[in-house]
C-alpha positions in Angstrom: 41.5 -48.3 -70.1 40.8 -52.0 -70.7 37.2 -53.3 -70.6 37.9 -55.4 -67.4 39.3 -52.3 -65.7 36.2 -50.2 -66.6 34.0 -53.0 -65.3 36.1 -53.3 -62.1 35.9 -49.5 -61.6 32.1 -49.5 -61.6 31.3 -52.5 -59.4 30.3 -50.1 -56.7 27.2 -49.2 -58.7 25.7 -52.7 -58.1 26.1 -52.3 -54.3 24.6 -48.8 -54.5 21.7 -50.0 -56.6 20.7 -52.9 -54.4 21.0 -50.7 -51.3 18.9 -48.0 -53.0 16.4 -50.6 -54.0 16.1 -51.7 -50.4 15.7 -48.0 -49.3 13.1 -47.1 -51.9 11.2 -50.3 -51.3 11.2 -49.7 -47.5 10.0 -46.1 -48.0 7.3 -47.0 -50.6 6.0 -50.2 -49.2 7.9 -52.1 -51.9 6.0 -50.3 -54.7 7.7 -49.0 -57.8 6.2 -47.7 -61.0 7.8 -49.5 -64.0 6.6 -49.0 -67.5 3.3 -47.5 -66.2 2.7 -50.6 -64.0 3.0 -50.9 -60.3 5.7 -53.4 -59.4 6.3 -54.7 -55.9 9.9 -55.6 -54.9 11.0 -57.0 -51.6 14.1 -58.7 -50.2 13.5 -62.3 -49.3 15.2 -65.1 -47.4 18.9 -64.1 -47.8 20.8 -60.8 -47.7 24.6 -60.4 -47.7 26.1 -57.1 -46.8 29.7 -56.3 -47.1 32.2 -53.5 -46.5 34.4 -52.1 -49.2 38.2 -51.7 -49.1 41.0 -54.0 -48.3 39.5 -55.5 -45.2 36.2 -57.2 -46.3 33.7 -57.8 -43.6 30.4 -59.6 -44.4 27.1 -60.2 -42.7 24.8 -62.8 -44.1 21.3 -62.6 -42.9 18.9 -65.4 -43.5 15.3 -64.7 -42.6 11.9 -64.4 -44.2 12.3 -60.6 -44.4 16.1 -60.0 -43.8 15.8 -56.3 -44.4 13.4 -56.0 -41.4 16.1 -57.3 -39.0 18.1 -55.1 -36.6 21.3 -56.9 -37.8 20.7 -55.6 -41.3 20.2 -52.1 -40.1 23.3 -52.2 -37.9 25.3 -53.5 -40.9 24.1 -50.4 -42.9 25.0 -48.1 -40.1 28.6 -49.6 -40.1 28.9 -48.6 -43.7 28.2 -52.0 -45.3 26.2 -52.2 -48.5 24.2 -55.0 -50.2 26.5 -57.4 -51.9 24.1 -60.2 -52.7 20.4 -60.7 -52.2 17.4 -62.8 -53.0 14.6 -60.5 -54.2 11.0 -61.1 -55.2 9.4 -59.1 -57.9 5.6 -59.0 -58.3 3.6 -57.7 -61.2 -0.1 -58.3 -60.7 -0.6 -62.0 -59.9 2.9 -63.0 -61.2 5.8 -63.4 -58.7 9.4 -64.0 -59.5 12.1 -64.9 -57.0 15.7 -64.3 -58.0 19.2 -64.1 -56.6 21.2 -61.0 -57.5 25.0 -60.4 -57.1 26.0 -56.7 -57.0 29.3 -57.2 -58.8 27.6 -57.7 -62.2 23.9 -57.5 -61.3 23.4 -61.0 -62.7 20.2 -62.7 -62.1 20.4 -66.4 -61.2 18.4 -69.1 -59.6 15.2 -67.5 -60.9 11.9 -69.0 -59.8 9.2 -68.2 -62.3 5.5 -67.6 -61.7 3.2 -70.6 -62.3 2.8 -71.5 -66.0 -0.6 -71.4 -67.6 0.2 -73.1 -70.8 -0.8 -76.7 -71.4 1.4 -78.0 -74.2 5.2 -78.4 -74.0 5.8 -75.9 -76.8 3.6 -73.3 -75.2 5.3 -73.8 -71.9 8.7 -73.1 -73.5 7.5 -69.9 -75.0 5.7 -68.9 -71.8 8.9 -69.5 -69.7 11.0 -67.4 -72.2 8.4 -64.6 -72.0 8.4 -64.7 -68.2 12.2 -64.7 -68.0 12.3 -61.7 -70.4 9.6 -59.9 -68.4 11.6 -60.3 -65.1 14.8 -59.2 -66.8 13.1 -56.2 -68.4 11.6 -55.1 -65.1 14.9 -55.4 -63.3 16.6 -53.4 -66.1 14.0 -50.7 -65.8 14.5 -50.5 -62.1 18.3 -50.1 -62.7 17.6 -47.5 -65.4 15.6 -45.5 -62.9 18.5 -45.7 -60.4 21.1 -44.6 -63.0 19.0 -41.7 -64.1 18.7 -40.5 -60.5 22.4 -41.3 -59.9 23.5 -39.1 -62.8 21.5 -36.1 -61.6 23.9 -34.6 -59.0 21.2 -32.5 -57.2 18.6 -35.3 -57.0 21.3 -37.9 -56.0 22.5 -35.6 -53.2 19.0 -35.3 -51.8 18.5 -39.0 -52.1 21.7 -39.7 -50.2 20.5 -37.4 -47.4 17.2 -39.3 -47.3 19.1 -42.6 -47.3 21.3 -41.5 -44.4 18.2 -40.5 -42.4 16.6 -43.9 -43.2 19.7 -45.8 -42.1 19.8 -44.0 -38.8 16.1 -44.4 -38.1 14.6 -47.1 -36.0 12.9 -50.1 -37.5 9.2 -49.9 -37.7 7.2 -52.8 -36.2 
């Protein structure tokens, strides 16, 4: 199998991951443990859900908290999964905002936390460190998902919980 065919055959993982991230964030008040630190993750401003198969249907929701809308929940109930999202990641006082596409889980349009450095050279190094910290955190979240996804029993239980969550009413 060619590389592009292998990549194409696994694009569903990005949709599953982003949908799982929403579920886990909703269930745990957005709190995740990553590398022995508490990380907050929430969906912010824009959420695109789409169906799979030959007939692609999409819902794009623009709101301060798009995952808290009835439209988003109805989209999940109809079988759609997260295709693109703007997410925020917070570690202590640092907050990143980044757009993610499920097809390749690429991070783009990243907004970094405020810089503390005073010289140009220090600012460059600080920006690079902040970019790396965000990418490493995102990668660790994905690693947690993949470990769960590879455990058949744990994944089956997680799917059951996700189904219950999708059918549940939104909390005010």
